[in-house]
N, C-alpha and C positions, 0 to 999 in steps of 0.2 A: 212600746214594750217595757219601758221603765215604769210606767204607771201600773201595768198588770203585775209587775214584780212587787211593787209597793203594796198593792192590795193583797197579793198572795202573802206577802210578808206579814201584814196585819192579821190576816186570818190564821197564819201559822202561829203567830205569837199568842193569840187567844186559845188556839188548840193546845199549845204547850201548857198554858195556865190551867185550863180545864183538865187536861190530862193529869197534871200533878195533883190537882185537888181531888180527883176521883181515882187515884192510883190504887186504893185499897178495895175499890168496889169491883174491879175486874172488868169493867165495861169501857168501850171506846166512846169518845165524844163524837157527836155528829159533826161533819165537815172536815174531818181529818182522814188522812189516808194511811192506814197501816202503821201509824207511829206507835202502836201498842203491842205488837206481837205478830207472829206469823198467822197467815190465813185470814186476816180481816180485810174484806174488800174496801176499796176507796169509796167516798161519797159519790153520789150520782153526778156525772159530768166531769169528774176528775179522774185522771189515771196516775196513781202513784205519786201525787204531790208535785208534779212537774208542769202543771198547767193543763188545760183542756187538750184532749186528743194527742197527748204525748205518750208514747209507749215507753215502759221502763226497759232498761238493758236486760238482755237475756239472762234468766236465772235469778233475777233480783226483783223483789217487791219493795217498792219505795226507794230503790237505788242505793240504800245505805246499809243494808244488812238487817237481819231480823231484830225487831224490838228496839231500834235506835231511831229516835226522832232526828230530823235534820236541824242544823243550826238555824237560828232565826234569820229569815230573809234569804236563805240560800237553798238551792235545789240540788242537792246530792251530786253524784258523778265524781266525787273526789276521794272516795274511800271512807272507811268507818271513822266518824267523828272528826273528820279533817276538813276544815274550811278551805276553799280555794284561795289563791293569792288575791290580795285586794284589787278590785277593778276588773276581775275576770269572771266570766259567766260560764260555769260548767267545764272550763278548760277543754272544750271539744270543738269549737267552731273554727271556720277558716280564719286565717290571718291572726290567730291567737298563738303566741309562742308557748311551748310546753314548759313545764317545770324543768329545772336542771337535771340532765340525765335521762330524760324521757323524750320520745319522738312523737310529736303530735298529740300529746296528752293521753296516750293510750298504753303507756308502759314501755319498758325497755325492749329493744329488738323488734319493735313493731314497725312495718313499712308505712310510710306516709300515704295520705290519700293521693289519687292520680293528679299529676301536675304539680305536686309539691315535693320539695327536697328537704327531708329531715324536719318537716313540720314548721318551716320558717318562711314559707311563701314561695311562689314561683321564682326560678332563676337565682336561688340563694344557695351558695355552696355549703356543704355540711361542715360541722365543727371540725377542728383539727383532729386527725386520726380516725375519722369516721367517713365512710362513703355511704350516704343515703340511709342514715339511721343505724349504722353498724351492721348492715346486711351484706356488705361487700358487692352490691350490685348498683352501678350508677344509674340515675334516672334517665329516661328517654330524652335524647337531645343533648346529653352531656358526655364529654370525653374525659376519661381518666387522665390525670396529670402524669406526665412522664417523669419518672424519678430522676433526680439530678445525677449527671454523669461526672466522674472524676476527670479533671483536665490537667494537663501538664502545666505547672505554675509558670513556666517560661513563656507559654503561649499568651498572646495579648491581642485582642481585637482592636483595642484602642491604638496600639502601636502601628498596626497596618493602616488605620485611618490617617494617622499623623505622618508616617514616613514612607508608606508604600509608593505613592505617586511621585514624591520628590526624589526618592532613590532611583526609580525607573527613569525619570527625566535626566538625572545626573549620569546614569549609566549610558544612556543614548548619546548625550553630549560628549562624554569621555571617549566613547568608541569612535564617534565622528571626528574628533580632534586628534586622537592619539594612535589609532590603529595604523601600524606600519609608518608612523610619522612621529618618532620620539624626540626629534631634534629640531623642530621648527618653532617659529614664533607662536604657534598655537599652544605650545607648552606653557608659555606665560599666560595666555588667555585661560587655559585650563587651570592654572594655579589660582587665578582670581576667582574662577567658578568654584573651585574646591574650598577656598577660604570662606567664601560667602555661604556655601553649602554647610560647612561645619558650624560657622557662627550662628546662622539662622536656625538651624535645627537644634543646636544646643539651647538657644533662647526659647524656642517653642517647647521643647521637652521640659526644661527647667521651670518655665512659667506654669505649665500644667501640673508638674509634680509638686511644686511648692505653692500652689494657689491657696491652700488652707493655712499656710504659715505666713502669709502676707508678703511674699516676695514680689517685687515689682520689676519692671523692665530695667530700671536704673541699676538695681543690685545685681541682676543677671549680667548686664553689660560690664559692670565693674569686675565681676568675678572672671570674665573672659580676658581681662587685661594681662593675666599671666600667660596667655597663649600668644601674645604679640611677638616675642622672640622667635617662636616656632613659625609663625606666619611670615616673618621677615626672611628666615632661612628658606622657606618654600619658594617665595618670590625670587630670591637671588639665584637659587639653583635653577629655576625655570628660565630665567634670563640667560644664565651661563650656558645652558644646554643648547640655546639657539645661536650661540656664538662659536661653537666648535663642531667639527665633523669627525672627531676622533672617537672611534667606537667605544673604547673603554671609558672615556669620560662621559659619553652619552649614557651608557649603562649605569655608571656610578651616580650621575645626577638624578636619573629617574628613580633608582632605588632609594637614594637619599630623600627625594620628595615624598615617596610613599611611606618610608619609615618615619619621617618627621610628622606627616599628617597623622599617622597612627599614634605616635607617642604624644602628640599634642592632645588628642582626645583622651588617651589613657591618663595623662597627667591631670586633666580636668575632672574626670569622674572617679579617680582613685588617688589616694594619698601617696604621692611619690616623694614627699619631702625627706622621709627617712629610709628610703629604699637603699639598702646596701647592694653590693654587686650581685650577690646570689639571688636575692629577692627580686631585684630589678630584671635580671635575665629571665627568671622563671615567670614573672608577670608578663613580660613582653612575649615570651613563647606561648603562654596561656592565651593572650589576646589574639595572636595570629592564628594558632591552631583552633582556638575556640570559635573564631569567626568562620573557619572552614567547617567546623562541626555543626554550626547553626545554619548551613546553607538551605536546609529544608524549612526554615521558619517562615519565609513568605507564604508558602502554601498553608501551613498550619494557622498562621495569623489570619489569612484571608478566609479560611474555612470558619474560624471562630467568629469573624466579623459577620459572615452570612448567617450563622446560627444565632447570633445576638440580635441582628436586625430582622431576621426572618424573611429577607428578600434580597435580591441582587442589587448591588449599587447602581443607581441610575446615572451612569457615566458613559460618555461616548468615546473615552480614551481607548478602550479595547478595540472598538471598531476602527479608530484611527491607526492603531498598531497593526491590526489585521490588514488594513488597506496598504500600509507601507510594506508589509511582508510580501504582499502580492505584487506591488509595484516594482520592487527592487529587481527581481529577475527580468521583468519586462524592460526595465530601464537599461540593463546591461545589453540586451539584444538590440533595442532600438538605437542606443548610442553607437554601438559598433556598426550598425547599418548606415547611420547618418554620417559617421566619421569616414567610412569607406567611400561614401558618395561625395563628400566635400572635405578636402584636405585642410582648408582654412578653419572650418568648424572643428576638425579633429585637433588642430594645433591649439585653438582657444581652450578647448576642454582639457587638453593635456597640460597646458600652462597653469590652469586653475587647480585641477584635481590630480595631476599626474596620471598614472596608469590605473587609478583606483577603479574606474568604471569600465575599464577595458578587459577586465578579468572577473572571475567569480569571487574576488576578494570581498564583495558586498555580503556574501553569505558568511564569510569569516568575521565580518564586522558584527553581524547579528549575534554570532556565538560569543564574540569578545564582549559585547554589551551585556549578554546574559551572565557571563562570568563576573563582570564588575557588579551587576545588580545583586547577585546572590552573595558575593563576598561582602559588599558594603552593608547589606541588610543584616547578614550574620554578624558583622563587626558591631553594628549598632546594638544588636541584642546582647552580645557578650559584654561590651563596655557598660551598657546600661545596668547590668547586674551588680556592678561595683564590688566585685569579689576577687579582683586580680591579686594574686600572691597570697590569698588567704591560706592556702595549703603549703606554702613554702616552709622548708625546714627551719627550725629555730637556729639562729646564728650563735656561735660561741658556745657550743655544747660539748666539744671534744677536749681531751686532755692535752694541754699545751706542750708537754714533754715530747710528744711525737713530733710536733712542728719544730721545736727547738733543736732536736737531734738532726732532723733533715737540713734545716737552714744553716746550722753551724758547720756541717760537713761541706755544703756547697759554698758558703761564704769564705771558708778557709782557702779554698782554691781560687775563688774570685779575688781575694786579696793578693795572692801571689801573681795572678794575671795582671791586676791593676799596677803592681810595682813594675812588672816587666814593660807595660805600656808606657809608663812615665819615664823609665830609664832609657829604653831603646827607641821608642817611637817619638814621644814628645820632645825629649831632651837630646836624643841621639848622642849620648855621652858615653856609650859603651860599644865595644867592638862586636860586629856581627860575625857570623861564620864566614870562612874564607870563600865559600862558593856562592855567597848571596850578597847582592848589592842592596843599598838602602832603598832604592826605587822598587826593586823586586819584593823586598820585605814589606814595604808600605802599601803596595798595590794589591795585596791579597787579603782575603778574609773578611771584607766588610759585610757581605751577605750573612756569613755565619754569625758575626757579632750582632747584627740586627736581630737575627732569630733568637739568640740567647737573651738579648735585652727584652724582647717581647715575652719570652718564657719567664723571665724574672718578674716582670710586671704581673703576670698571671699568678705566679707563686705567692707574691706578697698580697695580692688581692684575696686569694682563696684562703691562705693561712690566717690572715687577719680576720676573716669572716667566720671560719668554722671552728677555730680553737678558742678556748677561754682566754680571757685577757691575762697577760703575763708581761711583767716588766722585761724579763730576759728575752722573751720572744720578740717584743717590740724593738728592743735594742738591736738584736740580730737582723731584723727586717730592715731597720734604718741603714745599717751597714751594708746590707745587700743592695739597697737602693743607691747608695753612694757608689758602690762598685759598678752598678749598672750604668750610671752616668759616665763613668770612665770608659766603659765599653762603647757607649754611644759616641763619645768624643773620638775614640780610637777608630770606630767605623767611619765617622765623618771625614777624618783626616785621610784615611786610606782611600775613601771613595773620591775625594776631591783630586787626589793625585792620579787616580785611575782615569777620571774624566779628562783631566788635562792631557793625558797621554793618548787616550783612545776615543775621545769625543763622547757625546751624550747619546743615550738610548732611553727607551721608555722604562726599562728595568732600573736603570741607574737614577733617573730623575724621580721615579716612584719611590726608590729607596731613600732619597733625600727627604721627600715628604714624610715617609714613615718614621724616619729618625726624629724629625721635628715633632710629630704628633706623639711619639713615644715619650719624648722628653717632657712635654706638657702634661701628659697623662701621669707620668711618674711623679711629677710635682704634686698633683692632686692626691695621689696615693700616699705620699709622705705626710701631707696635711691631715688626711683621714686617720692616720695612726694616732694623732693627738687630738683631733676634733671628732668625737664619736658620732655626732649628729650630722655630719657632712653628707649631703645627698650625692653620694659617690657615683651612682649609676647615671644620674642626670648630668653630672659634671663630665663624665667620660663621653656620654652621648652628644652633648652640645659641643664638646671639644672636637670630636671627630667630624661632626656636621659642619661646624664653622670652618675648620681647616680644609675640609674638602671643597667647600664653597669657594674659598679663596684660591685653592688649587685649580678649580675649574675655570675661574676667571683668568688665571695665568695662561691657560691653554698650553699644556705641556708639548703638544705636537708642534705648535708654532715656535716654542722656545727651543726645542731640539733642532728644528730646521735652521732657525736663525743662528744658533750657536755653532752648529757644525759647518754651515756655509761661511761664517765669519772665520772659522779656523782654516777653511780652504783659501780664503783671501790672504791669510797670513803665510801661505806657502804649503800647507798641508792639503792632502787630497781628501775629498769628501766621498762618502758612500752614497752616490747618486741614487742607486736603486732603493736604498733604505729610506732616503728622504722622499722619494717619489711615492713609496708605499704608504707614507704617512697620510696622504690624501690632501683634501682641500686646505687644511691648516698650513701645510708647508709649501703649497704651489706658488704663492706670490714670491716667496724668498728664492725658490728654485729658479723661477723664470728670470728674476733679476740676475742670478748667477749665470744663467745661460747667456744672457745678453752681454755680460762682461767678458765671457769667454768666446763670444761669437758662435755659439751653438745655434744653428738654424733648425726650424721644424722639420726640414727635409732630411736631416742627418739621421742615420740609423742609431738605435740605442746601443748596439754593439760597439760602434765606433766611438760614441760619446763616453761609454763606460770605460773603454780601453784607454782613452786619452786622459780623462779627468777624474776617474774614480779610483779609489784604493782597491776596490774589488774588480779585478780584470776580466772576470768571466761573466758573460751574459748569454743566455741560451735562446732567447726569443728573437724572432726575425721581424722586428717592427721598427718604426721610426719614432722620433720624439713626438711628432704630431699625432701619431696613432695612440701613444700613451696618454697624451693630453685629451684627445678626442674621447677616449674611453671615460676619463674622469668627467668630462663635460656631459656625456650622455647619461651617466649615472645621476648627475645633479639635475638634469632636465627631467628625468623620469619621476623625480619626487615632486615636481610641480613648483612653479614660482610663487604661488599664492598660498596654497595649503601647506606646502613643504618649504616655505621660505626660511632660509638659514643664512646668517650673515657670512659665515666662513665659506659656504658653498657659493654664495653670490659673488664674493670677492674673487674666489678662485675662477669662477666661470668668466667673469669680466677680464681677468688677467690672461686667461687662456685665449679668449677671443681676440684680444689685442695682440697677443704674441703670434698667433697663427696668421692673422691678417698682415 
């Protein structure tokens, strides 16, 4: 075909030369087709200068317009006097791209030939903004692209891929270890699992997040070193909770573990170095309630993952979970039948798991695991946003005169109270009213003083945070802190005298702990008045957690029992009913006391209380053995393996030896 074009091109060139030479004669040269004007037929065998047997386009003779010769070597089809782009022939054939803005070489808005999309060949998408040549109709076999949908920026398919399965496994393990079992050795196991879960998932998330910035495993591990103090507190609290059977301490230890885990993650993802008391409290509340607000995120992230991948995840985990859900109710029914058939089998299962599988608690375990899953996943979403405390009010924005006025009025009366304490209580150098002895004066008011001391700590913290800095305000606050220390000392003196007279109770020993903690917190508050960048919220949080951890290891129930019984050995009567109600922590000391007083298991509680207790009234008709058997039964129901607790184990052994 190239040779024919060359030949045609040579003839065309000769025709142009002859045509130009005879332009004034008005006649066309032989061998040329209509290059001279309208109405001239082409030479024999040619049609319109395009080669043998080629018809011209409709309405055109010579394809170029009247009276216009084609350029040398080209055959029309491009418009008046316009050559085609180099290397193209006629701009009309298949597989030839059109000029810019045209579809298939035939002009704008012209549909392409069958099987082509926009003149660019089969299976070729149209240019941006066009669908099939600007016609708005997609070609056959093509589907219009779905316009992009707006998505909540908090939703992340990648987050579900990374954390979905680990959080689910963590929730299942937590429910299996902790449901109705908050004070066993499994708490320590769960603490190890929680620390590993936090550390591993922080490393995974940080390595993915900072891959572009060149962060490596070493730098991520180094950045987690600041979490070590929190991890130590978590481990110590989990050990302490397995050493006591006192309900308040169990509750406090578990709350402390949860709060410490949350604050550890919060301090990693957010800058808590300069958190004052107000910003710290707001950030902590945002973290907790924000996690609750994001409990729907597992569903949203899972949906986003499916939309992103276009298919369901090829995992058998859901089938495993479905099988477990079906097996649990069957397991309850089967174990109850087997236990009723074989008492030995029933005892083995009860010793291992307690009464867990003898009731429908397994259904509650599933609900408990679901709650943990949704909260932990929402917690990950909230902390990952790194925006805790961003909306906290600016500190130090109010007029200090207001604070000065309030604190001056209060501090004036605090000074008077402090002078009274020094003169009458500490020095005992002034006369008391005639109707009051020193013991009566000293043994009252320690709870009220503790309450006022705590209120003063809050006043100093809040006023220092919300009011603009003022030397006068700072001075008054320091004086208030000194007066508060005098109140704490007064409360401690009064409390010690009261305990010496009336023995220990939970309220009194808790007050001692609160006085110590308040003193340490107040010291940090005074330092913060002069050190503006002190991380005050972190200081208070760690102070409370460390002091409570030490308090848990002291085991206040055991201390109360031991102290009160020691007072009984010194000639005072002990409140036997109160010590017995303490539970397993006080049982070993109480049994030792019973042996010294020759109190046998067969004696009635009424007789025992009337002889040896300061409380003479006992309304229940049971024996000493009955009371101890009840404690033993409660311990057995928790199981010796899943519910193993050091205090319960020691109490059970002591009871068994005493009854035998």
